N, C-alpha and C positions, 0 to 999 in steps of 0.2 A: 504493500500499499504505499502511495507517494506521500511525501509531507504534506501536500495540499490536502490529499484525502484525510488525512489524519486530522489536519486542523479543522477541515469541515465537519469532522465528526466528533469534536468535542476535545480533542487532545489539547490541553492548555498551552504546553511547550510548543508544539507544533504551530498552533493558532499564533503565538507571539513571534516565532522565528518567521513565518509567512508575512505577517503584518511588518515586521522590522525590514524584510527584503523589499516589499512594497513600497515603504515609505522611503527606504534609501534610494531606489531606483527613481522616483520622483524628485528627492532632494538632490540627486546627481544632475537630474535635467534642469535644475535651477529653481525648483518650487520651494515654497516656504515649509520649513521643517513641521511645524504645528498642523499646518493644513494637510501636508502630506501623511502624517501619521494618521489624522482624522480620516482623510479619504480612504486611505488604505484599511484601516479598520472597519470602516462603513461598508465597504465592498466584502469582505472577508466575514463580517459579523452577519450581514444579511444573507449571505450564501449559507452560512452554517445553520442559521435559523430555518431556512427553506429546506435544507437537508433533514434537519431534526422534524420537521412537520411531514415531509414526504415519506420518511421512514417510520413515523408513527411514534417518535420519541417525545415529541411535543404538541401541543394542541395549536389550532391557528389562533385562539385567544390569547395563549401563553406567549407565542411568538410575536403577536403584534404587541402586547404590553412590554414584552423585552424589546422590541425595536423602538418604541417610545421611550423607555428608560434610556436606551443607548443614545437616541438623538439628543435627550435632556444632557447627558454627559458630554456629548460633543460640543454643545452650545456652553456649557460650564466650562469644559476645559479651554475653549477658544477665548471665552471671556477672562478667564484667569490669565491667559497667556498675553492677551491683546488689549484688555481693559485699560491697563495702567499705561502701557506705550502709546496708546491711541490719546488717552488723556494729556500726557506728558506733551505730546506732539503739538495737539490742540492747545494747550496752555503755553507753550514757548511761543507758537505762532501769535497768539493773541497778546501775549505779554510783550513781544517784539513791536508789534504793531502800536500798542498803547505807549510803549517806552520811547518809540521813535518820536513822539512828540518833543522830547527833551535832547533829541539828536541821536548820532550813532552809538554813543556809550550808553545811553537811556535805552536804547533798543536792546543792546548786549544784555543789560542787567535785567531789563523786562523780561526778557526770554528765559533767563535764568530764574527768575522769580515765578513766571509762568509754568516753566517745566516743573518746578518744586510744588506749586499748587496743583497742577495736573497730576503729578503722582500721589498726592494726598485724596484727591477726587477720585482717581482710578482705584486705589486701594480700598476707599470707602464704597465705591460702587461695586465690587466684586461680590460680596456677599449678598448684597441686594439683588444682583442679577441672578446669582445661583437659587436664591429662595424664589424668585419669580418663574425662574424656568421649571423649577421643581413643582411649583403650584400649577403651571400650566400642562406639565406632563401629567398630573394628577387627574386634571379637569379631562384631558384628552382621554385618559384611560376610562374615566367615568362615562364619557359620552360615547365611547365605543361599546361599553358595556351596555348601556341603555339602548343604543341603537340596535345592538344585536339581540336583546331581549325583546323589543318592541318587534323587530322583523321576523323573530322565531314564533313570537306569540300570533301575529298576523298569519304568518304561513300555517301553524296549527289550526287556527280557526277556520281558514279557507279549506284545509284538508279534512277537517271534521264536518264542515258544512257541504262538500262534496262527497262525503262518505269514504274517504281514501284511509 
């Protein structure tokens, strides 16, 4: 059995190795490291969930909820990696523009202050984003469960009505 087959059938070490190889190939192509790991994991995890459902090792409901949870993890990881970076860049840009009122030295000092403030804002936002993502994931799973239940109920009612 190949390493990919092992990864798709739940072997954690194989999964990790294949994910790293996929991410490495993207990074070597010039892609961002965080985005590459997320993209590689997304493909491999979705495939492994599909195999588990096809082989009867997991239900469609469980697989769907696992995919929602994994998507929440992707957003959380991305936010943790990029939130501070983006806030620092925005703060530095804004600080430089405001500081430019006082000349080139003011722009330089403003950029440093802006970057520092951006760092504080980014670190403050990380847990808020994480909590928000988790709340949205929970709502998505609840909505999925409700939709599945309603559709199942309608199908059962129609089947009973038709005498099936």
